[in-house]
PALO-397282 format. One record per residue: residue in three letters; z, x, y of N, C-alpha, C in turn. Coordinates in steps of 0.001 Angstrom, whole numbers, padded with zeros to 6 digits, always signed. Last residue first. Layout:
BEGIN
ALAZXYZXYZXY;...
This chain:
BEGIN
UNK-125141+017868+021024-126289+017028+022265-126183+015901+022471;UNK-121871+017727+019501-123591+017705+019545-123904+017113+020732;UNK-119755+020666+019790-120150+019288+019633-121497+019044+019698;UNK-119288+023640+020143-119346+022994+018929-119708+021501+018783;UNK-118342+023866+022752-119565+024492+022352-119996+023868+020802;UNK-117631+021149+024578-117082+022126+023917-118439+022607+023123;UNK-119186+020635+027864-118858+020215+026465-118772+021121+025926;UNK-120231+019483+030817-119414+020451+030157-119188+019982+028875;UNK-123145+018684+032909-122303+018216+031743-121541+019681+031103;UNK-124389+017799+035793-124149+018928+035059-123335+018075+033967;UNK-127542+016657+037860-126129+016513+037316-125636+017792+036287;UNK-129403+015670+040663-128541+016856+039883-127523+016544+039155;UNK-131305+013920+042170-130861+013528+040746-129784+015103+039834;UNK-131847+015213+044603-132889+015045+043489-132225+015151+042537;UNK-129904+014305+046390-129703+015565+046150-130837+015993+044653;UNK-130495+011570+047100-130438+012173+047896-130781+014012+047701;UNK-129690+010788+044237-131448+010629+044657-131346+011759+045625;UNK-126949+009813+045076-127599+010820+043737-129202+011610+044274;UNK-126768+008122+046691-126410+009281+046879-126696+010408+045952;UNK-128393+006056+045418-128928+006660+046810-128671+007686+046958;UNK-126981+005271+043370-128497+006251+042763-128751+006587+044307;UNK-124304+004672+044532-124595+005854+043627-125751+006303+043274;UNK-125419+002050+045590-124913+003006+046481-124963+004535+045577;UNK-126230+000537+043038-127334+001187+044187-126633+002189+044967;UNK-123617+000526+041583-124848+001410+041175-126058+001658+042289;UNK-121151+000526+043912-122177+000006+043493-123095+000591+042978;UNK-117754+002348+042665-119067+001936+044042-120195+001474+043367;UNK-114514+002685+042262-115889+002150+041729-116942+001944+043387;UNK-112833+005620+041369-113299+004597+042207-114403+004003+041748;UNK-110046+007064+039404-111242+006556+039325-111450+005546+040476;UNK-107452+008619+041341-107942+007929+040000-109481+007586+040426;UNK-106752+010122+043596-106743+010837+042318-106893+010018+041271;UNK-109413+009876+046415-108291+009233+045452-107612+010144+044106;UNK-110970+013009+047304-110418+011326+047603-109328+011266+046792;UNK-112153+015163+046137-111940+015265+047418-111188+014034+048101;UNK-113294+014438+043359-112171+015456+043736-111018+015384+045407;UNK-113556+011340+042619-113779+011998+043561-112832+013169+044100;UNK-114720+009623+039976-113509+010802+039964-114277+011543+041549;UNK-116324+006636+039394-116039+008161+039566-115041+008588+040207;UNK-118068+003857+037789-116766+004794+038416-116672+006044+038045;UNK-120508+001984+038967-119919+003273+038679-118898+003808+038725;UNK-121703-001385+038863-120476-000164+039221-120613+000887+038623;UNK-123373-003277+037406-123333-003215+038758-122637-002190+039379;UNK-123002-003082+034141-124430-003359+034945-124486-003417+036799;UNK-120949-000093+034434-121327-001539+034134-122299-001832+034663;UNK-119347+002798+033914-120116+002018+034392-120115+000984+033665;UNK-117431+005962+034207-117534+004774+033413-118520+004323+034213;UNK-117371+008704+035462-116310+008314+034122-116763+007251+033260;UNK-118843+011571+037318-118648+010062+036706-117977+010075+035227;UNK-117343+013128+039714-117256+012724+038097-117294+011472+037580;UNK-118933+014660+042311-118372+014011+041454-118122+013783+040379;UNK-119866+017134+044754-119989+016960+043342-119002+016019+042970;UNK-122209+017190+047672-120736+016833+047346-120988+016519+045419;UNK-123414+017703+050865-123465+018102+049199-122236+017789+048604;UNK-122693+015937+053259-122822+017169+052871-123023+016703+051266;UNK-122283+013819+056440-123114+014472+055492-122979+015847+054753;UNK-120356+011171+056451-120382+012247+056748-121391+013102+055724;UNK-120528+007941+056355-121493+008932+056909-121521+010244+057091;UNK-117751+007522+054932-118044+007468+056523-119285+008202+056999;UNK-117070+008186+052715-116945+009415+053124-117531+008986+054694;UNK-116754+005641+051515-115330+006400+051798-115429+007621+052647;UNK-119376+004849+050853-118636+004131+051970-117497+004887+052435;UNK-121608+007534+049999-120523+006600+049833-119949+006317+051133;UNK-123434+009058+051726-123747+007605+051238-123009+006950+050583;UNK-122270+011408+052314-122095+010426+053388-122941+008917+052762;UNK-122378+013313+050084-121540+012295+050288-121357+011210+051142;UNK-125147+013092+048047-124865+013248+049052-123879+012307+049604;UNK-124233+014762+044664-124437+013696+045584-124647+014046+046994;UNK-124354+015497+041448-124137+016311+043242-124970+015328+043599;UNK-122013+014971+038703-123090+014535+039467-123181+015363+041060;UNK-120880+015182+035588-120687+015686+037287-121955+015534+037707;UNK-119503+013061+033395-120756+013775+033831-120459+014081+035536;UNK-117843+012766+030248-118147+012880+031834-119055+013754+032128;UNK-118547+011082+027337-118525+012604+027879-118697+012385+029581;UNK-118527+009121+025723-117486+009086+026535-117445+010784+026848;UNK-120740+007869+025131-120501+009023+024034-119019+009806+024600;UNK-121643+006842+027563-121351+006092+026170-121158+006807+024988;UNK-122251+008839+029183-120808+008414+029244-120707+007565+028221;UNK-124693+010062+028239-123526+010804+028010-122537+009984+028034;UNK-125900+007683+028558-126348+008101+027339-124916+009158+026944;UNK-125849+007454+031811-125556+006492+030738-125200+006962+029429;UNK-127775+009773+031821-126054+009760+032346-125582+008479+031597;UNK-130209+008831+031123-129343+010168+030458-128325+010083+031050;UNK-130505+006886+033147-130460+006617+031552-130012+007703+030609;UNK-131211+008124+035209-130061+007073+035106-129912+006760+033570;UNK-132024+011539+035005-132309+010033+035469-131257+009238+034424;UNK-131742+014687+036214-131786+013898+035007-132522+012527+035604;UNK-132129+018091+036115-132259+017162+036930-132422+016042+036028;UNK-129065+019930+035326-130536+019891+035039-130822+018645+036176;UNK-126900+022134+032913-127030+021752+034574-128532+021215+034865;UNK-124881+021894+030687-125974+021901+030654-125954+021675+032489;UNK-122438+024612+028790-122840+023861+030099-124332+023324+030133;UNK-120499+024716+026486-121402+024945+026731-121634+024194+028074;UNK-117431+026204+025835-118009+025624+026536-119296+025732+026868;UNK-116102+028853+024538-115770+027275+024046-116725+026052+025044;UNK-117821+030906+025365-117902+030715+023713-117349+029288+023570;UNK-119375+029700+028292-118480+030357+027596-118717+030124+026297;UNK-119913+028806+031483-120453+028554+030157-119610+029758+029313;UNK-119804+028881+034072-118735+028315+033372-118872+028226+031502;UNK-121826+029100+035836-121080+030407+035495-119992+030219+034382;UNK-123109+027251+036010-123638+027571+035299-122921+028621+034496;UNK-122407+026480+038449-121586+025889+037076-121821+026541+036266;UNK-124091+026947+040789-122816+027738+039712-121927+027572+038503;UNK-125403+025094+041532-125975+025740+040308-124984+026722+039818;UNK-124238+024215+043735-123975+023283+042523-124430+024166+041443;UNK-122333+026481+045935-123240+025900+045258-123760+025145+043820;UNK-119269+025629+047022-119637+026494+046403-121415+025660+045958;UNK-117120+025929+049894-118000+025468+048743-118546+026261+048194;UNK-116028+026056+052561-117622+025684+052824-117679+025057+051250;UNK-113296+027007+052510-113885+025976+054018-115439+025724+053814;UNK-114652+030048+050987-113490+029072+051659-114191+028196+052754;UNK-116725+029698+048476-116856+029913+049831-115701+029540+050690;UNK-116469+030573+045014-116086+029457+046281-116054+030321+047517;UNK-117342+031824+042246-117507+032067+043734-117530+031247+045242;UNK-116426+031032+039855-117715+029964+040488-118288+030894+041832;UNK-114193+032345+039750-115438+032464+038738-116464+031972+039292;UNK-112571+031696+041867-113005+033057+042021-114228+032930+041230;UNK-112005+029026+040994-112467+029400+042645-113309+031013+042669;UNK-110491+029562+038525-111825+028898+038792-112434+029374+039849;UNK-108208+031127+039841-109167+031751+038941-110358+030764+038635;UNK-107112+028855+041325-107615+030353+041999-108508+030774+041084;UNK-106565+026805+039511-107808+026455+040561-108203+027918+040998;UNK-106203+027886+036153-105805+027889+037534-106935+027537+038401;UNK-107133+025943+033464-107951+027033+034391-106861+027059+035669;UNK-107102+024553+030024-106346+024691+031682-106470+025974+032279;UNK-109134+022536+028456-109498+023901+029023-108270+024061+030650;UNK-109171+020048+027689-108248+020669+027446-108301+022214+027587;UNK-111201+018324+028841-112004+018762+027640-110677+019727+027066;UNK-110085+017775+031586-110335+016597+030342-110905+017275+029141;UNK-110170+020294+032921-109152+020007+031993-109233+018701+031046;UNK-113330+020139+033154-112297+021276+032421-110862+020926+031655;UNK-113104+018505+035030-113657+018066+033416-113606+019169+032138;UNK-111689+019250+037047-111160+018286+036627-111735+017853+035189;
């Protein structure tokens, strides 16, 4: 999703191989580091809300590692999951969930913070190599 947004078109099976996806299970979040290349710099770290806002204010989507069951649309299912944050306001976060709707969905900031905090506030950013931090 984020690579496509950045104009890097990659076949799903090629990306899955590069990331080492385990069928029917997924991939550890830390493997996002495998996407670093001459074209893309990746940041994978523990952050805070203000840091995510700073990226979003610069129109940089943020990959957040969350506990899916904290979101109402997952109805209590417990598993680590990656979502892409694309916007926010004082009360809501807009995110893309690759396993749900194809358009952004809104969740409350509180709901998001609970889901994100459950997995230690991990996030990732993929940005073109030549851009600023």
